[in-house]
C-alpha positions in Angstrom: 18.5 38.3 -77.0 21.8 37.7 -75.2 20.6 40.1 -72.4 18.3 37.3 -71.1 19.6 33.8 -70.5 16.5 31.6 -71.3 17.9 28.1 -71.4 17.6 25.9 -68.3 21.3 25.2 -68.5 22.3 28.9 -68.6 19.9 29.8 -65.7 21.0 26.7 -63.7 24.6 27.9 -63.9 23.6 31.3 -62.5 21.5 29.7 -59.7 24.5 27.6 -58.7 26.9 30.5 -58.9 24.7 32.6 -56.6 24.5 29.8 -54.0 28.3 29.3 -54.2 28.9 33.0 -53.5 26.6 33.1 -50.5 28.1 30.0 -49.1 31.7 31.2 -49.6 31.0 34.6 -48.0 29.5 33.2 -44.9 32.1 30.4 -44.6 34.8 33.1 -44.6 33.0 35.0 -42.0 32.6 32.0 -39.8 36.3 31.3 -39.9 37.0 34.9 -39.1 34.5 34.9 -36.2 36.6 32.3 -34.5 39.1 35.0 -33.9 36.5 37.5 -33.0 34.4 39.9 -35.2 32.0 42.7 -34.4 28.5 43.6 -35.5 29.7 46.2 -38.0 31.7 43.5 -39.9 28.6 41.3 -39.9 26.5 44.1 -41.2 29.0 44.7 -44.0 28.9 41.0 -44.8 25.1 41.0 -45.2 25.2 44.0 -47.4 28.1 42.7 -49.6 26.4 39.3 -50.0 23.0 40.8 -50.8 24.6 43.0 -53.5 26.2 40.0 -55.1 23.0 38.0 -55.0 21.1 41.0 -56.5 23.7 41.2 -59.3 23.3 37.5 -60.2 19.5 37.6 -60.0 19.3 40.6 -62.3 21.0 38.5 -65.0 18.1 36.0 -64.7 15.2 38.4 -64.4 11.9 36.6 -64.8 10.7 34.1 -62.3 14.1 34.0 -60.5 13.9 37.7 -59.8 10.3 37.2 -58.6 11.8 35.0 -55.9 14.1 37.9 -54.9 11.1 40.2 -54.7 9.4 37.8 -52.3 12.4 37.8 -50.1 12.5 41.6 -50.2 9.2 41.9 -48.4 11.0 41.7 -45.1 9.2 39.2 -43.0 11.9 39.0 -40.4 13.8 36.1 -41.9 16.4 38.2 -43.6 18.9 40.6 -42.0 17.8 44.3 -42.5 20.9 45.0 -44.6 20.1 42.0 -46.9 16.4 43.0 -47.3 17.2 46.6 -48.1 19.5 45.7 -51.0 17.2 43.0 -52.4 14.3 45.4 -52.4 16.0 46.9 -55.5 14.6 43.9 -57.4 11.2 45.6 -57.3 11.9 48.4 -59.8 15.7 49.0 -60.3 16.8 46.2 -62.5 19.3 47.0 -65.3 17.2 47.4 -68.5 17.7 45.5 -71.7 19.4 47.3 -74.6 17.6 49.8 -76.9 17.9 47.8 -80.1 16.1 44.8 -78.4 13.4 47.2 -77.2 12.8 48.4 -80.8 12.8 44.8 -82.1 10.2 43.7 -79.6 7.9 46.6 -80.3 8.2 46.0 -84.1 7.4 42.3 -83.6 4.4 43.0 -81.3 2.9 46.2 -82.7 3.9 45.9 -86.3 6.1 49.0 -86.5 9.1 50.6 -84.8 8.3 52.9 -81.9 9.1 56.1 -83.8 6.4 55.2 -86.3 3.8 54.4 -83.7 4.3 57.1 -81.1 4.6 60.9 -81.3 7.6 60.5 -79.0 9.2 57.4 -77.3 11.9 57.6 -74.6 14.4 54.8 -75.4 15.7 55.0 -71.8 13.6 52.9 -69.5 12.0 54.8 -66.6 11.7 51.6 -64.6 12.9 48.0 -65.0 11.7 45.1 -62.9 11.5 41.3 -62.9 9.6 40.5 -66.1 9.5 43.7 -68.0 10.6 47.4 -68.2 8.7 50.6 -68.7 9.2 53.4 -71.2 7.6 56.8 -71.3 6.0 57.8 -74.6 3.4 60.1 -76.1 0.6 59.0 -78.4 -0.1 60.9 -81.6 -3.3 62.2 -79.9 -1.1 63.8 -77.2 -1.8 61.4 -74.3 1.3 60.6 -72.2 1.6 56.8 -71.8 3.7 54.1 -70.1 4.8 51.3 -72.4 5.7 48.1 -70.6 7.8 45.7 -72.6 8.2 42.1 -71.5 11.7 40.6 -71.6 12.0 38.0 -74.3 11.6 34.4 -73.3 10.2 35.2 -69.8 7.3 32.8 -70.2 9.5 30.0 -71.4 11.6 30.3 -68.2 8.7 29.8 -65.8 8.7 26.1 -66.0 12.5 25.7 -65.7 12.9 28.1 -62.8 10.1 26.6 -60.9 11.6 23.1 -61.6 14.9 24.2 -60.1 13.3 25.7 -57.1 11.0 22.7 -56.6 13.8 20.2 -56.7 15.5 22.1 -53.9 12.4 22.3 -51.7 11.5 18.7 -52.2 14.7 17.8 -50.3 13.3 19.8 -47.4 9.7 18.6 -47.1 8.2 15.2 -46.5 5.1 15.5 -48.5 5.9 16.5 -52.0 2.2 16.1 -53.1 1.2 19.0 -50.9 4.2 21.0 -52.2 2.9 20.5 -55.7 -0.2 22.4 -54.7 1.8 25.4 -53.6 3.9 25.4 -56.7 0.9 25.1 -59.0 -0.6 28.2 -57.3 2.7 30.1 -58.0 2.9 28.7 -61.6 -0.7 29.7 -62.5 -0.2 33.2 -61.1 3.1 33.7 -63.0 1.4 32.6 -66.2 -1.2 35.3 -65.7 1.5 37.9 -64.8 3.2 37.3 -68.1 0.0 37.8 -70.1 -0.2 41.5 -70.7 -3.7 41.3 -72.2 -4.9 39.9 -68.9 -3.1 42.6 -67.0 -4.7 45.2 -69.3 -8.1 43.9 -68.4 -7.2 44.1 -64.7 -6.1 47.7 -65.2 -9.4 48.4 -66.8 -11.4 46.9 -63.9 -9.4 48.6 -61.2 -9.6 51.9 -63.0 -13.4 51.7 -62.9 -13.4 50.6 -59.3 -10.8 52.8 -57.6 -10.0 56.0 -59.5 -11.4 58.6 -57.2 -10.4 61.6 -55.1 -7.9 59.5 -53.1 -6.6 57.0 -55.6 -5.5 57.0 -59.2 -4.8 54.1 -61.5 -3.8 54.1 -65.2 -6.2 53.5 -68.1 -5.4 50.6 -70.4 -4.8 51.4 -74.1 -5.7 48.1 -75.8 -5.0 49.4 -79.4 -1.3 49.6 -78.5 -1.1 46.4 -76.3 -0.4 42.7 -77.0 0.5 39.7 -74.8 4.1 41.1 -74.5 3.6 44.9 -74.8 1.3 46.8 -72.5 0.4 50.5 -73.0 -1.4 52.5 -70.3 -1.8 56.2 -69.4 1.2 57.6 -67.6 0.9 58.5 -63.9 3.7 60.5 -62.3 4.6 60.3 -58.6 7.2 59.7 -56.0 8.1 56.1 -54.9 8.8 55.1 -51.3 12.5 55.5 -51.3 12.5 59.0 -52.8 9.6 59.9 -50.5 11.6 59.0 -47.4 14.7 60.7 -48.7 12.6 63.9 -49.0 12.4 64.0 -45.2 8.6 64.1 -45.0 6.7 65.5 -42.1 4.7 63.1 -39.8 1.5 64.5 -41.4 2.8 63.5 -44.9 3.7 60.1 -43.6 0.3 59.6 -42.1 -1.4 60.8 -45.3 0.5 58.3 -47.5 0.0 55.5 -45.0 -3.7 56.2 -44.7 -4.1 56.0 -48.5 -2.4 52.6 -48.6 -4.4 51.3 -45.6 -7.7 52.5 -47.1 -7.0 51.1 -50.6 -6.4 47.6 -49.1 -9.6 47.6 -47.1 -11.7 49.1 -49.9 -10.7 45.9 -51.9 -11.6 43.8 -48.9 -15.0 45.5 -48.8 -15.6 44.7 -52.4 -14.2 41.2 -51.9 -13.9 40.7 -55.7 -10.2 41.0 -56.4 -7.1 41.9 -54.4 -4.0 43.6 -55.7 -1.7 41.0 -54.2 1.7 42.6 -54.9 2.2 45.1 -52.1 5.7 46.3 -52.6 7.3 49.8 -53.0 7.6 49.6 -56.8 3.8 49.3 -57.3 2.7 52.3 -55.3 3.6 56.0 -55.1 2.4 59.4 -54.0 1.3 61.7 -56.7 2.0 65.5 -56.8 -1.6 66.2 -55.8 -1.4 63.8 -52.8 -3.2 60.8 -54.3 -2.1 57.2 -54.1 -0.9 56.0 -57.4 -1.3 52.3 -58.0 0.4 50.5 -60.9 1.4 47.0 -62.1 -1.7 44.8 -62.1 -0.1 41.6 -63.0 -0.6 39.8 -59.6 -4.4 40.2 -59.0 -6.0 37.5 -56.9 -9.6 36.3 -56.4 -9.8 34.1 -53.4 -12.4 31.4 -52.8 -15.2 32.7 -50.6 -14.7 30.1 -47.8 -11.0 30.9 -47.5 -11.6 34.6 -47.6 -14.2 34.5 -44.9 -12.0 32.3 -42.6 -8.9 34.5 -43.2 -10.8 37.6 -42.2 -12.4 35.9 -39.2 -8.9 35.4 -37.8 -8.8 39.1 -36.9 -11.8 39.4 -34.6 -11.3 36.0 -33.1 -7.8 36.9 -32.0 -8.9 40.3 -30.7 -11.6 38.5 -28.6 -9.1 35.8 -27.7 -11.6 33.1 -28.6 -9.3 30.1 -28.6 -11.9 27.4 -29.4 -12.9 29.3 -32.6 -9.3 30.2 -33.4 -8.5 26.4 -33.3 -11.4 25.7 -35.7 -10.2 28.4 -38.1 -6.6 27.1 -38.2 -7.9 23.6 -38.7 -10.1 24.7 -41.6 -7.2 26.7 -43.1 -4.9 23.7 -43.0 -2.4 25.1 -40.4 -3.5 22.5 -37.8 -3.8 18.8 -38.7 -4.2 17.3 -35.3 -5.5 18.4 -31.9 -2.8 20.6 -30.3 -3.5 19.0 -26.9 -2.4 15.6 -28.1 0.1 16.5 -30.9 3.3 18.3 -29.7 4.1 19.4 -33.3 0.6 20.9 -33.8 0.9 22.6 -30.4 4.1 24.3 -31.6 2.4 25.6 -34.7 -0.7 26.6 -32.7 1.2 28.6 -30.1 3.2 30.4 -32.8 0.1 31.2 -34.8 -1.9 32.2 -31.7 0.8 34.7 -30.6 1.6 35.9 -34.0 -2.1 36.4 -34.7 -2.5 38.5 -31.6 0.3 40.8 -32.9 -1.1 40.9 -36.4 -4.6 41.8 -35.2 -3.3 44.7 -33.0 -3.9 47.5 -35.6 -7.6 46.6 -35.5 -8.0 46.8 -31.8 -8.5 50.6 -31.4 -9.5 53.5 -33.6 -5.9 54.5 -34.5 -2.6 52.6 -34.8 1.0 53.8 -35.0 3.0 51.6 -37.4 6.0 53.8 -36.6 6.2 52.4 -33.1 9.6 50.5 -33.1 8.3 48.1 -30.4 5.6 46.9 -32.8 8.2 46.3 -35.6 10.3 44.3 -33.2 7.3 42.3 -32.1 6.4 41.3 -35.6 10.1 40.5 -36.5 10.5 38.6 -33.2 7.5 36.3 -34.1 8.6 35.6 -37.6 12.2 34.9 -36.6 10.9 32.3 -34.1 8.5 30.7 -36.5 8.5 26.9 -36.2 10.6 25.3 -38.9 9.1 22.1 -40.1 9.7 19.7 -42.9 6.2 19.9 -44.2 4.1 22.7 -45.8 1.4 24.1 -43.6 -1.6 26.2 -44.4 -3.9 26.8 -47.3 -2.2 27.6 -50.6 -4.0 30.9 -50.8 -2.0 32.2 -47.8 0.8 32.7 -50.3 -0.8 35.7 -51.8 -3.2 36.9 -49.1 -0.2 37.2 -46.7 1.9 38.8 -49.5 -0.7 41.6 -49.7 -1.6 42.0 -46.1 1.8 41.6 -44.5 3.4 43.6 -47.3 1.0 46.4 -46.3 2.2 46.3 -42.7 5.9 46.4 -43.7 5.2 49.3 -46.1 3.5 51.2 -43.3 6.3 50.4 -40.9 8.8 51.8 -43.4 6.8 55.0 -43.8 6.3 55.1 -39.9 2.7 56.1 -40.4 -0.1 56.4 -37.9 -3.4 55.5 -39.5 -7.1 55.6 -38.6 -8.3 52.0 -38.4 -11.8 52.3 -37.2 -13.5 52.1 -40.6 -11.3 49.1 -41.6 -12.4 47.2 -38.5 -16.0 47.9 -39.4 -15.4 46.7 -43.0 -14.0 43.4 -41.8 -16.9 42.9 -39.4 -19.3 43.7 -42.3 -17.7 41.3 -44.8 -17.8 38.3 -42.4 -21.4 38.8 -41.3 
């Protein structure tokens, strides 16, 4: 159990150590910059600091590492070097030791792995924030993935959120509204750490989306508990390895189209959304399908929010400012009339311009996410986002944006050109 610091005191020390390292590194750079420093040195600083932060966060795993994952979906706030290193938090965390793995399986499934499975690879094939995955074979011959939750993860949710909340409360003026955001995160993390719930999500998505373009695992409930999740094994190549293979533009477009269509197929159903769009959860199979795994973060949005969120796309394309103002007001971004409130005018102008940029892929029949000008446009808007001391926007933006913006950044990394005609029609159909 020593692999996982579960007490608030132990985790608080690591949080503090991480903050101290970041502060020290940048203080040293500032002093050095007084005597002159170049961009290469600054880039090295970002990378070195990110690697140190990643090292400390991996000791914490759990909720703390989920924060690292949120940061790694590069929304323009982090330097490129920093975001690339922190992306490792998605699926390259150092695993817990073998004896602990055996102990957890024995406790959860009643027997040690060698008694349950025909074969069980004690080396983890992937390790992420709240659990790690082992490849195994059932006695009936089926190849499976066995996800084992790190011990004590659920117990750290409250303490980690408390530490994060105490920090944010110093920065915002309305802690009551902040409570609403943190409650949304807490309730989602509770579900993410319940592997029976994830198994049920796997089951639903397998029935909905396993077809000629997409493949999802099948849940094996007889070998699953709240802390051990067994599913059929799907092999494929993740984003990093895909890009290292020097893919052709046609291959990039194919992968990107699969991702784009999967997201909009979910929008068309408007039942549940896979809200964790990051490189560790998607891959390209050997036969060219999109493999989708990890169904812990599945969101169902209230119908009124979902409709208003989708309406932002056509209203921005039509540049219908009166309707855009109404939508941003209903979605909690605007609190006063921008014409009479300078603060709200600042938020409105940012959202208006960012919304135009965000809606651009839906403007024509095809869109090139590999266009560097578009990437800089998105990054430019997010870097210039208004920084206020109060939370703005509906709490459901936390995960709708995570899914949608995560998709954009995924496609920009792939540099894919995708057909967007059908998706535009889907959006129009859903909001009718």
